[in-house]
C-alpha positions as a Markdown table, in Angstrom:
| # | Residue | x | y | z |
|---|---|---|---|---|
| 1 | Leu | -22.2 | -36.8 | -1.5 |
| 2 | Thr | -24.5 | -35.3 | -4.0 |
| 3 | Gly | -26.8 | -32.3 | -3.8 |
| 4 | Met | -26.7 | -29.4 | -1.4 |
| 5 | Pro | -26.8 | -30.2 | 2.3 |
| 6 | Lys | -29.7 | -28.9 | 4.3 |
| 7 | Pro | -29.0 | -25.9 | 6.4 |
| 8 | Val | -28.3 | -26.7 | 10.1 |
| 9 | Thr | -29.0 | -24.2 | 12.8 |
| 10 | Val | -28.0 | -24.7 | 16.5 |
| 11 | Tyr | -29.5 | -22.4 | 19.1 |
| 12 | Thr | -27.1 | -22.3 | 22.0 |
| 13 | Thr | -26.1 | -20.6 | 25.3 |
| 14 | Ser | -22.5 | -20.0 | 26.2 |
| 15 | Ala | -22.5 | -22.1 | 29.4 |
| 16 | Cys | -24.5 | -25.1 | 28.1 |
| 17 | Pro | -22.4 | -28.3 | 28.1 |
| 18 | His | -24.9 | -30.0 | 25.8 |
| 19 | Cys | -24.5 | -27.2 | 23.3 |
| 20 | His | -20.8 | -27.7 | 23.2 |
| 21 | Arg | -21.2 | -31.5 | 22.7 |
| 22 | Ala | -23.6 | -30.9 | 19.8 |
| 23 | Lys | -21.3 | -28.4 | 18.1 |
| 24 | Glu | -18.3 | -30.8 | 18.6 |
| 25 | Leu | -20.0 | -33.6 | 16.8 |
| 26 | Leu | -21.1 | -31.4 | 13.9 |
| 27 | Lys | -17.6 | -30.0 | 13.6 |
| 28 | Arg | -16.0 | -33.4 | 13.8 |
| 29 | Lys | -18.2 | -34.6 | 11.0 |
| 30 | Gly | -17.5 | -31.5 | 8.9 |
| 31 | Ile | -21.1 | -30.4 | 9.0 |
| 32 | Ser | -21.4 | -26.7 | 8.7 |
| 33 | Phe | -24.0 | -25.0 | 10.8 |
| 34 | Gln | -25.2 | -21.6 | 11.9 |
| 35 | Glu | -24.9 | -21.0 | 15.6 |
| 36 | Ile | -27.4 | -18.6 | 17.2 |
| 37 | Asp | -26.3 | -17.8 | 20.7 |
| 38 | Val | -29.3 | -16.8 | 22.8 |
| 39 | Thr | -27.4 | -16.4 | 26.0 |
| 40 | Glu | -28.2 | -12.7 | 26.1 |
| 41 | Asp | -31.4 | -12.7 | 24.1 |
| 42 | Gln | -34.3 | -14.2 | 26.0 |
| 43 | Lys | -36.8 | -13.0 | 23.3 |
| 44 | Lys | -34.9 | -14.9 | 20.6 |
| 45 | Arg | -34.8 | -18.0 | 22.8 |
| 46 | Asp | -38.5 | -17.8 | 23.6 |
| 47 | Glu | -39.2 | -17.4 | 19.8 |
| 48 | Ala | -37.1 | -20.5 | 19.0 |
| 49 | Glu | -38.7 | -22.6 | 21.8 |
| 50 | Glu | -42.2 | -21.6 | 20.6 |
| 51 | Arg | -41.4 | -22.1 | 16.9 |
| 52 | Tyr | -39.8 | -25.5 | 17.3 |
| 53 | Gly | -41.6 | -26.8 | 20.5 |
| 54 | Trp | -38.2 | -27.6 | 22.2 |
| 55 | Met | -37.8 | -26.1 | 25.6 |
| 56 | Ser | -34.1 | -26.4 | 26.3 |
| 57 | Val | -30.8 | -25.6 | 24.5 |
| 58 | Pro | -29.4 | -26.7 | 22.2 |
| 59 | Ile | -32.3 | -26.5 | 19.8 |
| 60 | Ile | -31.0 | -28.2 | 16.7 |
| 61 | Val | -32.8 | -27.6 | 13.4 |
| 62 | Ile | -31.9 | -29.4 | 10.1 |
| 63 | Gly | -33.6 | -28.2 | 7.0 |
| 64 | Gly | -36.3 | -26.3 | 9.0 |
| 65 | Gln | -37.1 | -29.4 | 11.1 |
| 66 | Cys | -36.2 | -29.4 | 14.8 |
| 67 | Ile | -34.6 | -32.7 | 15.6 |
| 68 | Gly | -34.3 | -31.9 | 19.3 |
| 69 | Gly | -31.2 | -31.5 | 21.4 |
| 70 | Ala | -27.7 | -33.0 | 21.8 |
| 71 | Asp | -29.0 | -36.4 | 22.9 |
| 72 | Gln | -31.2 | -36.7 | 19.8 |
| 73 | Leu | -28.3 | -35.5 | 17.6 |
| 74 | Tyr | -26.0 | -38.2 | 19.0 |
| 75 | Ala | -28.8 | -40.8 | 18.7 |
| 76 | Leu | -29.1 | -39.9 | 15.0 |
| 77 | Glu | -25.4 | -40.3 | 14.6 |
| 78 | Arg | -25.3 | -43.7 | 16.3 |
| 79 | Ser | -28.2 | -45.0 | 14.2 |
| 80 | Gly | -26.4 | -43.9 | 11.0 |
| 81 | Glu | -29.2 | -41.5 | 10.1 |
| 82 | Leu | -27.4 | -38.2 | 10.7 |
| 83 | Asp | -25.7 | -38.1 | 7.3 |
| 84 | Lys | -29.0 | -39.0 | 5.6 |
| 85 | Ser | -30.9 | -36.3 | 7.5 |
| 86 | Ile | -28.4 | -33.6 | 6.3 |
| 87 | Leu | -28.8 | -34.5 | 2.6 |
């Protein structure tokens, strides 16, 4: 791999099974990410939903672009596009 990977941010809540699935995939692939837990912070969650136009957690952001949630992340992985989208 060449170049710096794009930053990955995952907005999560503690009880969200889709959040756990998304984080597991990223960890398994060795992709570092910043987790922003909005369980106790409705204002931060509202800001993220408004900013990225995604209304449920996880909100997964790669290089400033929201790719969606866990299903979209797994679809990117299945299509072979996840690694390309990180670099």
